[in-house]
N, CA, C and O atoms as a Tripos MOL2 file, in Angstrom:
@<TRIPOS>MOLECULE
protein
  272   271    68     0     0
PROTEIN
NO_CHARGES

@<TRIPOS>ATOM
      1 N          11.3790    9.8680   -3.8780 N.3       1 MET1
      2 CA         10.5310    9.1300   -3.2530 C.3       1 MET1
      3 C          11.3080    7.9640   -2.6300 C.2       1 MET1
      4 O          10.6590    7.0240   -2.1730 O.2       1 MET1
      5 N          12.4910    7.9540   -2.5830 N.am      2 ALA2
      6 CA         13.1890    6.8480   -1.7090 C.3       2 ALA2
      7 C          12.9530    6.6300   -0.1810 C.2       2 ALA2
      8 O          13.0630    7.5550    0.6240 O.2       2 ALA2
      9 N          12.7010    5.6600    0.0890 N.am      3 PRO3
     10 CA         12.2740    5.4430    1.3920 C.3       3 PRO3
     11 C          13.8690    5.6790    2.3130 C.2       3 PRO3
     12 O          14.9610    5.2810    1.9090 O.2       3 PRO3
     13 N          13.6140    6.4280    3.6230 N.am      4 ASP4
     14 CA         14.5320    6.4220    4.6620 C.3       4 ASP4
     15 C          14.1580    6.2900    5.5520 C.2       4 ASP4
     16 O          14.8390    6.8420    6.4160 O.2       4 ASP4
     17 N          13.0690    5.6380    6.0140 N.am      5 ASP5
     18 CA         12.4790    5.5610    7.2970 C.3       5 ASP5
     19 C          11.9400    4.0560    7.6050 C.2       5 ASP5
     20 O          10.9240    3.7940    8.2490 O.2       5 ASP5
     21 N          12.9480    3.0070    6.9340 N.am      6 GLY6
     22 CA         12.4320    1.5160    7.2380 C.3       6 GLY6
     23 C          11.4800    1.1020    6.1280 C.2       6 GLY6
     24 O          11.2360   -0.1040    6.1780 O.2       6 GLY6
     25 N          11.0070    1.6060    5.3610 N.am      7 THR7
     26 CA          9.6610    1.3850    4.3840 C.3       7 THR7
     27 C          10.1600    0.9310    3.1820 C.2       7 THR7
     28 O           9.3400    0.7860    2.2750 O.2       7 THR7
     29 N          11.3690    0.6620    2.9580 N.am      8 ASP8
     30 CA         11.9060    0.1990    1.6480 C.3       8 ASP8
     31 C          11.1990   -1.1350    1.2360 C.2       8 ASP8
     32 O          10.9330   -1.3880    0.0610 O.2       8 ASP8
     33 N          10.9250   -1.9320    2.2300 N.am      9 TRP9
     34 CA         10.0810   -3.1340    1.6840 C.3       9 TRP9
     35 C           8.6520   -2.8660    1.1170 C.2       9 TRP9
     36 O           8.1300   -3.6630    0.3380 O.2       9 TRP9
     37 N           7.9630   -1.5910    1.5780 N.am     10 LEU10
     38 CA          6.6360   -1.1750    1.2000 C.3      10 LEU10
     39 C           6.8880   -0.7810   -0.2430 C.2      10 LEU10
     40 O           6.1800   -1.3100   -1.1000 O.2      10 LEU10
     41 N           7.9850    0.2460   -0.6700 N.am     11 LEU11
     42 CA          8.1390    0.6760   -1.8430 C.3      11 LEU11
     43 C           8.5570   -0.4260   -3.0510 C.2      11 LEU11
     44 O           8.3830   -0.2680   -4.2590 O.2      11 LEU11
     45 N           9.1510   -1.5720   -2.3820 N.am     12 ALA12
     46 CA          9.5720   -2.8160   -3.1220 C.3      12 ALA12
     47 C           8.4100   -3.5280   -3.5800 C.2      12 ALA12
     48 O           8.3480   -4.0200   -4.7060 O.2      12 ALA12
     49 N           7.4690   -3.5930   -2.7110 N.am     13 LEU13
     50 CA          6.2330   -4.2930   -2.5630 C.3      13 LEU13
     51 C           5.1590   -3.7050   -3.4020 C.2      13 LEU13
     52 O           4.3990   -4.4640   -4.0040 O.2      13 LEU13
     53 N           5.0420   -2.5150   -3.4840 N.am     14 LEU14
     54 CA          4.4510   -1.6340   -4.4890 C.3      14 LEU14
     55 C           4.9130   -1.7780   -5.8000 C.2      14 LEU14
     56 O           4.1710   -2.2190   -6.6770 O.2      14 LEU14
     57 N           6.0720   -1.4470   -6.0190 N.am     15 THR15
     58 CA          6.9090   -1.6260   -7.2560 C.3      15 THR15
     59 C           6.4760   -3.0600   -7.5560 C.2      15 THR15
     60 O           5.7060   -3.0070   -8.5160 O.2      15 THR15
     61 N           6.5970   -3.9780   -7.2560 N.am     16 GLU16
     62 CA          6.3120   -5.0910   -7.8620 C.3      16 GLU16
     63 C           4.7440   -5.4750   -8.2380 C.2      16 GLU16
     64 O           4.4620   -6.4800   -8.8910 O.2      16 GLU16
     65 N           4.1640   -4.9190   -7.9400 N.am     17 ILE17
     66 CA          2.6880   -5.1650   -8.4330 C.3      17 ILE17
     67 C           2.1310   -3.8960   -9.1850 C.2      17 ILE17
     68 O           0.9500   -3.7400   -9.4950 O.2      17 ILE17
     69 N           3.2750   -2.9160   -9.4580 N.am     18 GLN18
     70 CA          2.9270   -1.8420  -10.1030 C.3      18 GLN18
     71 C           2.2380   -1.1370   -9.8120 C.2      18 GLN18
     72 O           1.2730   -0.8540  -10.5230 O.2      18 GLN18
     73 N           2.5160   -0.4680   -8.4140 N.am     19 LEU19
     74 CA          1.5240    0.4520   -7.7140 C.3      19 LEU19
     75 C           2.3180    1.4010   -7.0120 C.2      19 LEU19
     76 O           1.7370    2.1990   -6.2770 O.2      19 LEU19
     77 N           3.5430    1.4390   -7.1200 N.am     20 GLU20
     78 CA          4.5770    2.2960   -6.6730 C.3      20 GLU20
     79 C           4.2160    4.1980   -6.5730 C.2      20 GLU20
     80 O           4.9320    5.0160   -5.9960 O.2      20 GLU20
     81 N           3.1080    4.4470   -7.2120 N.am     21 GLN21
     82 CA          2.7020    5.8150   -7.1720 C.3      21 GLN21
     83 C           1.7480    5.7520   -6.2210 C.2      21 GLN21
     84 O           1.0160    6.7420   -6.2480 O.2      21 GLN21
     85 N           1.4910    4.9860   -5.4190 N.am     22 PHE22
     86 CA          0.7050    4.8880   -4.2160 C.3      22 PHE22
     87 C           1.6140    5.1630   -2.7270 C.2      22 PHE22
     88 O           1.2860    5.5250   -1.5970 O.2      22 PHE22
     89 N           2.7290    4.8390   -3.2820 N.am     23 TYR23
     90 CA          3.6690    4.6950   -1.8650 C.3      23 TYR23
     91 C           3.5110    5.7890   -0.9130 C.2      23 TYR23
     92 O           2.8770    5.4670    0.0920 O.2      23 TYR23
     93 N           3.8570    6.8160   -0.9530 N.am     24 LEU24
     94 CA          3.6450    8.2070   -0.1630 C.3      24 LEU24
     95 C           2.5520    8.3520    0.3100 C.2      24 LEU24
     96 O           2.5730    9.0340    1.3340 O.2      24 LEU24
     97 N           1.2980    7.8970   -0.0820 N.am     25 LYS25
     98 CA          0.1560    8.3260    0.3460 C.3      25 LYS25
     99 C          -0.0600    7.0580    1.3910 C.2      25 LYS25
    100 O          -0.4780    7.2120    2.5390 O.2      25 LYS25
    101 N           0.2580    5.9070    0.8660 N.am     26 ILE26
    102 CA          0.0250    4.5310    1.8740 C.3      26 ILE26
    103 C           0.8480    4.8970    2.9030 C.2      26 ILE26
    104 O           0.3890    4.9100    4.0460 O.2      26 ILE26
    105 N           1.9530    5.1870    2.6980 N.am     27 ARG27
    106 CA          2.9210    5.7560    4.2090 C.3      27 ARG27
    107 C           2.2950    6.7330    5.1520 C.2      27 ARG27
    108 O           1.9570    6.6170    6.3300 O.2      27 ARG27
    109 N           2.2270    7.8730    4.1870 N.am     28 ASP28
    110 CA          1.8610    9.1340    4.8970 C.3      28 ASP28
    111 C           0.5960    9.1780    5.4180 C.2      28 ASP28
    112 O           0.4110    9.5850    6.5650 O.2      28 ASP28
    113 N          -0.3130    8.8020    4.6990 N.am     29 GLU29
    114 CA         -1.7860    9.3290    4.8020 C.3      29 GLU29
    115 C          -2.3230    7.9590    5.4800 C.2      29 GLU29
    116 O          -3.1230    8.1340    6.4000 O.2      29 GLU29
    117 N          -2.0150    6.6960    5.1740 N.am     30 LEU30
    118 CA         -2.6890    5.6920    5.7360 C.3      30 LEU30
    119 C          -1.4970    5.2270    6.9070 C.2      30 LEU30
    120 O          -1.8010    4.2760    7.6270 O.2      30 LEU30
    121 N          -0.4390    5.7410    7.0650 N.am     31 HIS31
    122 CA          0.5040    5.2400    8.1590 C.3      31 HIS31
    123 C           0.7290    3.9330    8.2080 C.2      31 HIS31
    124 O           0.7440    3.2980    9.2630 O.2      31 HIS31
    125 N           0.9560    3.3410    6.8430 N.am     32 VAL32
    126 CA          1.4320    1.7780    6.9500 C.3      32 VAL32
    127 C           3.0070    2.1050    6.7620 C.2      32 VAL32
    128 O           3.5730    2.6660    5.8230 O.2      32 VAL32
    129 N           3.5020    1.5940    7.9070 N.am     33 THR33
    130 CA          5.0390    1.3430    7.8770 C.3      33 THR33
    131 C           5.4910    0.0420    8.2290 C.2      33 THR33
    132 O           6.7030   -0.1380    8.3480 O.2      33 THR33
    133 N           4.5790   -1.0220    8.4380 N.am     34 ARG34
    134 CA          4.6480   -2.2480    8.7940 C.3      34 ARG34
    135 C           3.8970   -3.1280    8.3920 C.2      34 ARG34
    136 O           2.7810   -2.6300    8.2390 O.2      34 ARG34
    137 N           3.9100   -4.4370    8.0740 N.am     35 LEU35
    138 CA          3.0110   -4.9700    7.1010 C.3      35 LEU35
    139 C           1.7200   -5.4040    7.6450 C.2      35 LEU35
    140 O           0.6670   -5.5370    7.0210 O.2      35 LEU35
    141 N           2.0010   -5.6650    9.2320 N.am     36 GLY36
    142 CA          0.6380   -5.7510    9.9910 C.3      36 GLY36
    143 C          -0.0710   -4.7440    9.9470 C.2      36 GLY36
    144 O          -1.2040   -4.9160   10.3970 O.2      36 GLY36
    145 N           0.2150   -3.5210    9.4870 N.am     37 HIS37
    146 CA         -0.7190   -2.2100    9.3500 C.3      37 HIS37
    147 C          -1.5720   -2.4750    8.3000 C.2      37 HIS37
    148 O          -2.5680   -1.7520    8.3280 O.2      37 HIS37
    149 N          -1.5280   -3.3590    7.2640 N.am     38 PHE38
    150 CA         -2.5680   -3.4760    6.2990 C.3      38 PHE38
    151 C          -3.8580   -4.1100    6.8400 C.2      38 PHE38
    152 O          -4.9780   -4.0500    6.3350 O.2      38 PHE38
    153 N          -3.4620   -4.7540    8.0130 N.am     39 ASP39
    154 CA         -4.8510   -5.4440    8.7080 C.3      39 ASP39
    155 C          -5.8350   -4.6750    8.8160 C.2      39 ASP39
    156 O          -6.9770   -5.1310    8.7470 O.2      39 ASP39
    157 N          -5.5020   -2.8420    9.0820 N.am     40 TYR40
    158 CA         -6.3290   -1.8110    9.6410 C.3      40 TYR40
    159 C          -6.8330   -1.2600    8.3750 C.2      40 TYR40
    160 O          -7.7110   -0.3990    8.4310 O.2      40 TYR40
    161 N          -6.3700   -1.6630    7.2180 N.am     41 VAL41
    162 CA         -6.6320   -0.5570    6.0950 C.3      41 VAL41
    163 C          -7.8990   -1.2230    5.4190 C.2      41 VAL41
    164 O          -7.9280   -2.4240    5.1510 O.2      41 VAL41
    165 N          -8.9240   -0.3690    5.1690 N.am     42 LYS42
    166 CA        -10.1770   -0.5510    4.7280 C.3      42 LYS42
    167 C         -10.4880   -0.1380    3.4030 C.2      42 LYS42
    168 O          -9.8680    0.8330    2.9680 O.2      42 LYS42
    169 N         -11.4330   -0.7610    2.5960 N.am     43 PRO43
    170 CA        -11.5340   -0.3130    1.1700 C.3      43 PRO43
    171 C         -11.8520    1.3480    1.2470 C.2      43 PRO43
    172 O         -11.3990    2.1210    0.4020 O.2      43 PRO43
    173 N         -12.7180    1.7980    2.4110 N.am     44 ALA44
    174 CA        -12.9560    3.4350    2.0530 C.3      44 ALA44
    175 C         -11.4180    4.0840    2.3870 C.2      44 ALA44
    176 O         -11.1530    5.1350    1.8050 O.2      44 ALA44
    177 N         -10.5430    3.5930    3.1630 N.am     45 ASP45
    178 CA         -9.3330    4.2350    3.0710 C.3      45 ASP45
    179 C          -8.6020    4.2940    1.6800 C.2      45 ASP45
    180 O          -7.9310    5.2530    1.2960 O.2      45 ASP45
    181 N          -8.7930    3.3040    1.0840 N.am     46 LEU46
    182 CA         -8.3210    3.3350   -0.4300 C.3      46 LEU46
    183 C          -8.8820    4.1710   -1.1390 C.2      46 LEU46
    184 O          -8.2570    4.9330   -1.8770 O.2      46 LEU46
    185 N         -10.0690    4.1570   -1.0320 N.am     47 ASP47
    186 CA        -10.7250    5.3120   -1.7020 C.3      47 ASP47
    187 C         -10.6210    6.6740   -1.6700 C.2      47 ASP47
    188 O         -10.8810    7.5090   -2.5360 O.2      47 ASP47
    189 N         -10.1650    6.7970   -0.4430 N.am     48 GLN48
    190 CA         -9.5610    8.1920    0.2620 C.3      48 GLN48
    191 C          -8.0810    8.5910   -0.3820 C.2      48 GLN48
    192 O          -7.7970    9.7370   -0.7310 O.2      48 GLN48
    193 N          -7.5140    7.8680   -0.4450 N.am     49 ILE49
    194 CA         -6.0520    8.3240   -1.2630 C.3      49 ILE49
    195 C          -5.9680    8.1000   -2.7200 C.2      49 ILE49
    196 O          -4.9260    8.1180   -3.3750 O.2      49 ILE49
    197 N          -7.2830    7.8640   -3.2160 N.am     50 GLY50
    198 CA         -7.3200    7.5150   -4.8870 C.3      50 GLY50
    199 C          -6.9610    6.1920   -5.6720 C.2      50 GLY50
    200 O          -6.6210    6.1750   -6.8550 O.2      50 GLY50
    201 N          -7.0580    5.2990   -5.0100 N.am     51 MET51
    202 CA         -6.9580    4.0090   -5.3480 C.3      51 MET51
    203 C          -8.2680    3.2410   -6.0380 C.2      51 MET51
    204 O          -8.3040    2.1280   -6.5640 O.2      51 MET51
    205 N          -9.3020    4.1950   -5.8600 N.am     52 GLY52
    206 CA        -10.9310    3.6020   -6.6260 C.3      52 GLY52
    207 C         -11.2170    2.6640   -5.5490 C.2      52 GLY52
    208 O         -10.8940    2.6010   -4.3630 O.2      52 GLY52
    209 N         -12.0480    1.8330   -6.4710 N.am     53 ARG53
    210 CA        -12.7810    1.0320   -5.7050 C.3      53 ARG53
    211 C         -12.0710   -0.3540   -5.3950 C.2      53 ARG53
    212 O         -11.2200   -0.7070   -6.2120 O.2      53 ARG53
    213 N         -12.2930   -1.0820   -4.4370 N.am     54 PRO54
    214 CA        -11.2130   -2.0470   -3.6560 C.3      54 PRO54
    215 C         -10.8580   -2.9190   -5.0870 C.2      54 PRO54
    216 O          -9.6930   -3.2520   -5.3050 O.2      54 PRO54
    217 N         -11.8740   -3.2360   -5.9710 N.am     55 GLY55
    218 CA        -11.5500   -4.4400   -6.9920 C.3      55 GLY55
    219 C         -10.3520   -3.8470   -7.9050 C.2      55 GLY55
    220 O          -9.4850   -4.6100   -8.3300 O.2      55 GLY55
    221 N         -10.3340   -2.6380   -8.1570 N.am     56 ARG56
    222 CA         -9.3230   -2.0570   -9.0560 C.3      56 ARG56
    223 C          -7.9350   -2.4160   -8.5690 C.2      56 ARG56
    224 O          -7.1480   -3.0160   -9.3000 O.2      56 ARG56
    225 N          -7.6500   -2.0660   -7.3920 N.am     57 TYR57
    226 CA         -6.1140   -2.4520   -6.9930 C.3      57 TYR57
    227 C          -5.8930   -3.1750   -5.6070 C.2      57 TYR57
    228 O          -4.8160   -3.6520   -5.2490 O.2      57 TYR57
    229 N          -7.0940   -3.1890   -4.8620 N.am     58 TRP58
    230 CA         -6.8420   -4.2380   -3.7950 C.3      58 TRP58
    231 C          -6.6790   -5.4850   -3.8590 C.2      58 TRP58
    232 O          -6.2890   -6.0950   -2.8630 O.2      58 TRP58
    233 N          -7.0180   -6.3110   -5.3850 N.am     59 GLY59
    234 CA         -7.0430   -7.4410   -5.3170 C.3      59 GLY59
    235 C          -5.0780   -7.7080   -5.4030 C.2      59 GLY59
    236 O          -4.4060   -8.5250   -4.7740 O.2      59 GLY59
    237 N          -4.7000   -6.8380   -6.2540 N.am     60 GLN60
    238 CA         -3.4430   -6.7980   -6.5140 C.3      60 GLN60
    239 C          -2.4850   -6.5520   -4.9660 C.2      60 GLN60
    240 O          -1.5140   -7.1560   -4.5090 O.2      60 GLN60
    241 N          -3.1940   -5.5130   -4.5240 N.am     61 LEU61
    242 CA         -2.3000   -5.3540   -2.9800 C.3      61 LEU61
    243 C          -2.5830   -6.4130   -2.1760 C.2      61 LEU61
    244 O          -1.5690   -6.9460   -1.7240 O.2      61 LEU61
    245 N          -3.5640   -6.8750   -1.8600 N.am     62 ALA62
    246 CA         -4.0940   -7.8720   -0.9250 C.3      62 ALA62
    247 C          -3.0530   -9.2390   -1.4090 C.2      62 ALA62
    248 O          -2.2090   -9.7590   -0.6810 O.2      62 ALA62
    249 N          -3.3130   -9.5560   -2.5420 N.am     63 GLY63
    250 CA         -2.3990  -10.6300   -2.9450 C.3      63 GLY63
    251 C          -1.1010  -10.7630   -3.0440 C.2      63 GLY63
    252 O          -0.5570  -11.8510   -3.2310 O.2      63 GLY63
    253 N          -0.2960   -9.3080   -2.8880 N.am     64 ALA64
    254 CA          0.9810   -9.1990   -2.7660 C.3      64 ALA64
    255 C           1.4090   -9.0690   -1.0110 C.2      64 ALA64
    256 O           2.3900   -9.5030   -0.4090 O.2      64 ALA64
    257 N           0.5210   -8.4820   -0.6530 N.am     65 VAL65
    258 CA          0.7030   -8.9610    1.2070 C.3      65 VAL65
    259 C           0.4940  -10.1140    1.5640 C.2      65 VAL65
    260 O           1.0350  -10.5850    2.5650 O.2      65 VAL65
    261 N          -0.3960  -10.8320    0.7490 N.am     66 GLY66
    262 CA         -0.5100  -12.4210    1.4620 C.3      66 GLY66
    263 C           0.6150  -13.2010    1.0770 C.2      66 GLY66
    264 O           0.7520  -14.3110    1.5910 O.2      66 GLY66
    265 N           1.7060  -12.6480   -0.0210 N.am     67 GLN67
    266 CA          2.6970  -13.6090   -0.3190 C.3      67 GLN67
    267 C           4.0110  -13.2900    0.7380 C.2      67 GLN67
    268 O           5.0510  -13.9490    0.7280 O.2      67 GLN67
    269 N           3.7790  -12.3150    1.5090 N.am     68 GLU68
    270 CA          4.6670  -12.0310    2.3710 C.3      68 GLU68
    271 C           5.2820  -12.6860    3.5460 C.2      68 GLU68
    272 O           6.1560  -12.1050    4.1900 O.2      68 GLU68
@<TRIPOS>BOND
     1     1     2 1
     2     2     3 1
     3     3     4 2
     4     3     5 am
     5     5     6 1
     6     6     7 1
     7     7     8 2
     8     7     9 am
     9     9    10 1
    10    10    11 1
    11    11    12 2
    12    11    13 am
    13    13    14 1
    14    14    15 1
    15    15    16 2
    16    15    17 am
    17    17    18 1
    18    18    19 1
    19    19    20 2
    20    19    21 am
    21    21    22 1
    22    22    23 1
    23    23    24 2
    24    23    25 am
    25    25    26 1
    26    26    27 1
    27    27    28 2
    28    27    29 am
    29    29    30 1
    30    30    31 1
    31    31    32 2
    32    31    33 am
    33    33    34 1
    34    34    35 1
    35    35    36 2
    36    35    37 am
    37    37    38 1
    38    38    39 1
    39    39    40 2
    40    39    41 am
    41    41    42 1
    42    42    43 1
    43    43    44 2
    44    43    45 am
    45    45    46 1
    46    46    47 1
    47    47    48 2
    48    47    49 am
    49    49    50 1
    50    50    51 1
    51    51    52 2
    52    51    53 am
    53    53    54 1
    54    54    55 1
    55    55    56 2
    56    55    57 am
    57    57    58 1
    58    58    59 1
    59    59    60 2
    60    59    61 am
    61    61    62 1
    62    62    63 1
    63    63    64 2
    64    63    65 am
    65    65    66 1
    66    66    67 1
    67    67    68 2
    68    67    69 am
    69    69    70 1
    70    70    71 1
    71    71    72 2
    72    71    73 am
    73    73    74 1
    74    74    75 1
    75    75    76 2
    76    75    77 am
    77    77    78 1
    78    78    79 1
    79    79    80 2
    80    79    81 am
    81    81    82 1
    82    82    83 1
    83    83    84 2
    84    83    85 am
    85    85    86 1
    86    86    87 1
    87    87    88 2
    88    87    89 am
    89    89    90 1
    90    90    91 1
    91    91    92 2
    92    91    93 am
    93    93    94 1
    94    94    95 1
    95    95    96 2
    96    95    97 am
    97    97    98 1
    98    98    99 1
    99    99   100 2
   100    99   101 am
   101   101   102 1
   102   102   103 1
   103   103   104 2
   104   103   105 am
   105   105   106 1
   106   106   107 1
   107   107   108 2
   108   107   109 am
   109   109   110 1
   110   110   111 1
   111   111   112 2
   112   111   113 am
   113   113   114 1
   114   114   115 1
   115   115   116 2
   116   115   117 am
   117   117   118 1
   118   118   119 1
   119   119   120 2
   120   119   121 am
   121   121   122 1
   122   122   123 1
   123   123   124 2
   124   123   125 am
   125   125   126 1
   126   126   127 1
   127   127   128 2
   128   127   129 am
   129   129   130 1
   130   130   131 1
   131   131   132 2
   132   131   133 am
   133   133   134 1
   134   134   135 1
   135   135   136 2
   136   135   137 am
   137   137   138 1
   138   138   139 1
   139   139   140 2
   140   139   141 am
   141   141   142 1
   142   142   143 1
   143   143   144 2
   144   143   145 am
   145   145   146 1
   146   146   147 1
   147   147   148 2
   148   147   149 am
   149   149   150 1
   150   150   151 1
   151   151   152 2
   152   151   153 am
   153   153   154 1
   154   154   155 1
   155   155   156 2
   156   155   157 am
   157   157   158 1
   158   158   159 1
   159   159   160 2
   160   159   161 am
   161   161   162 1
   162   162   163 1
   163   163   164 2
   164   163   165 am
   165   165   166 1
   166   166   167 1
   167   167   168 2
   168   167   169 am
   169   169   170 1
   170   170   171 1
   171   171   172 2
   172   171   173 am
   173   173   174 1
   174   174   175 1
   175   175   176 2
   176   175   177 am
   177   177   178 1
   178   178   179 1
   179   179   180 2
   180   179   181 am
   181   181   182 1
   182   182   183 1
   183   183   184 2
   184   183   185 am
   185   185   186 1
   186   186   187 1
   187   187   188 2
   188   187   189 am
   189   189   190 1
   190   190   191 1
   191   191   192 2
   192   191   193 am
   193   193   194 1
   194   194   195 1
   195   195   196 2
   196   195   197 am
   197   197   198 1
   198   198   199 1
   199   199   200 2
   200   199   201 am
   201   201   202 1
   202   202   203 1
   203   203   204 2
   204   203   205 am
   205   205   206 1
   206   206   207 1
   207   207   208 2
   208   207   209 am
   209   209   210 1
   210   210   211 1
   211   211   212 2
   212   211   213 am
   213   213   214 1
   214   214   215 1
   215   215   216 2
   216   215   217 am
   217   217   218 1
   218   218   219 1
   219   219   220 2
   220   219   221 am
   221   221   222 1
   222   222   223 1
   223   223   224 2
   224   223   225 am
   225   225   226 1
   226   226   227 1
   227   227   228 2
   228   227   229 am
   229   229   230 1
   230   230   231 1
   231   231   232 2
   232   231   233 am
   233   233   234 1
   234   234   235 1
   235   235   236 2
   236   235   237 am
   237   237   238 1
   238   238   239 1
   239   239   240 2
   240   239   241 am
   241   241   242 1
   242   242   243 1
   243   243   244 2
   244   243   245 am
   245   245   246 1
   246   246   247 1
   247   247   248 2
   248   247   249 am
   249   249   250 1
   250   250   251 1
   251   251   252 2
   252   251   253 am
   253   253   254 1
   254   254   255 1
   255   255   256 2
   256   255   257 am
   257   257   258 1
   258   258   259 1
   259   259   260 2
   260   259   261 am
   261   261   262 1
   262   262   263 1
   263   263   264 2
   264   263   265 am
   265   265   266 1
   266   266   267 1
   267   267   268 2
   268   267   269 am
   269   269   270 1
   270   270   271 1
   271   271   272 2
@<TRIPOS>SUBSTRUCTURE
     1 MET1         2 RESIDUE 1 A MET
     2 ALA2         6 RESIDUE 1 A ALA
     3 PRO3        10 RESIDUE 1 A PRO
     4 ASP4        14 RESIDUE 1 A ASP
     5 ASP5        18 RESIDUE 1 A ASP
     6 GLY6        22 RESIDUE 1 A GLY
     7 THR7        26 RESIDUE 1 A THR
     8 ASP8        30 RESIDUE 1 A ASP
     9 TRP9        34 RESIDUE 1 A TRP
    10 LEU10       38 RESIDUE 1 A LEU
    11 LEU11       42 RESIDUE 1 A LEU
    12 ALA12       46 RESIDUE 1 A ALA
    13 LEU13       50 RESIDUE 1 A LEU
    14 LEU14       54 RESIDUE 1 A LEU
    15 THR15       58 RESIDUE 1 A THR
    16 GLU16       62 RESIDUE 1 A GLU
    17 ILE17       66 RESIDUE 1 A ILE
    18 GLN18       70 RESIDUE 1 A GLN
    19 LEU19       74 RESIDUE 1 A LEU
    20 GLU20       78 RESIDUE 1 A GLU
    21 GLN21       82 RESIDUE 1 A GLN
    22 PHE22       86 RESIDUE 1 A PHE
    23 TYR23       90 RESIDUE 1 A TYR
    24 LEU24       94 RESIDUE 1 A LEU
    25 LYS25       98 RESIDUE 1 A LYS
    26 ILE26      102 RESIDUE 1 A ILE
    27 ARG27      106 RESIDUE 1 A ARG
    28 ASP28      110 RESIDUE 1 A ASP
    29 GLU29      114 RESIDUE 1 A GLU
    30 LEU30      118 RESIDUE 1 A LEU
    31 HIS31      122 RESIDUE 1 A HIS
    32 VAL32      126 RESIDUE 1 A VAL
    33 THR33      130 RESIDUE 1 A THR
    34 ARG34      134 RESIDUE 1 A ARG
    35 LEU35      138 RESIDUE 1 A LEU
    36 GLY36      142 RESIDUE 1 A GLY
    37 HIS37      146 RESIDUE 1 A HIS
    38 PHE38      150 RESIDUE 1 A PHE
    39 ASP39      154 RESIDUE 1 A ASP
    40 TYR40      158 RESIDUE 1 A TYR
    41 VAL41      162 RESIDUE 1 A VAL
    42 LYS42      166 RESIDUE 1 A LYS
    43 PRO43      170 RESIDUE 1 A PRO
    44 ALA44      174 RESIDUE 1 A ALA
    45 ASP45      178 RESIDUE 1 A ASP
    46 LEU46      182 RESIDUE 1 A LEU
    47 ASP47      186 RESIDUE 1 A ASP
    48 GLN48      190 RESIDUE 1 A GLN
    49 ILE49      194 RESIDUE 1 A ILE
    50 GLY50      198 RESIDUE 1 A GLY
    51 MET51      202 RESIDUE 1 A MET
    52 GLY52      206 RESIDUE 1 A GLY
    53 ARG53      210 RESIDUE 1 A ARG
    54 PRO54      214 RESIDUE 1 A PRO
    55 GLY55      218 RESIDUE 1 A GLY
    56 ARG56      222 RESIDUE 1 A ARG
    57 TYR57      226 RESIDUE 1 A TYR
    58 TRP58      230 RESIDUE 1 A TRP
    59 GLY59      234 RESIDUE 1 A GLY
    60 GLN60      238 RESIDUE 1 A GLN
    61 LEU61      242 RESIDUE 1 A LEU
    62 ALA62      246 RESIDUE 1 A ALA
    63 GLY63      250 RESIDUE 1 A GLY
    64 ALA64      254 RESIDUE 1 A ALA
    65 VAL65      258 RESIDUE 1 A VAL
    66 GLY66      262 RESIDUE 1 A GLY
    67 GLN67      266 RESIDUE 1 A GLN
    68 GLU68      270 RESIDUE 1 A GLU
């Protein structure tokens, strides 16, 4: 799962908030390769990749992205 396409920041971010299991899905299915891409991710997108309801993981992810 090692990033080789400039998304090491994404893996580090997800690892920090213990959501690294979603790295490939966020990168490959939601096409998040830059921090600004999170602006276009919707709760339905997170449901699609198995992150469940927004309250379950979205708060962690949103908080971490806001810290960057």
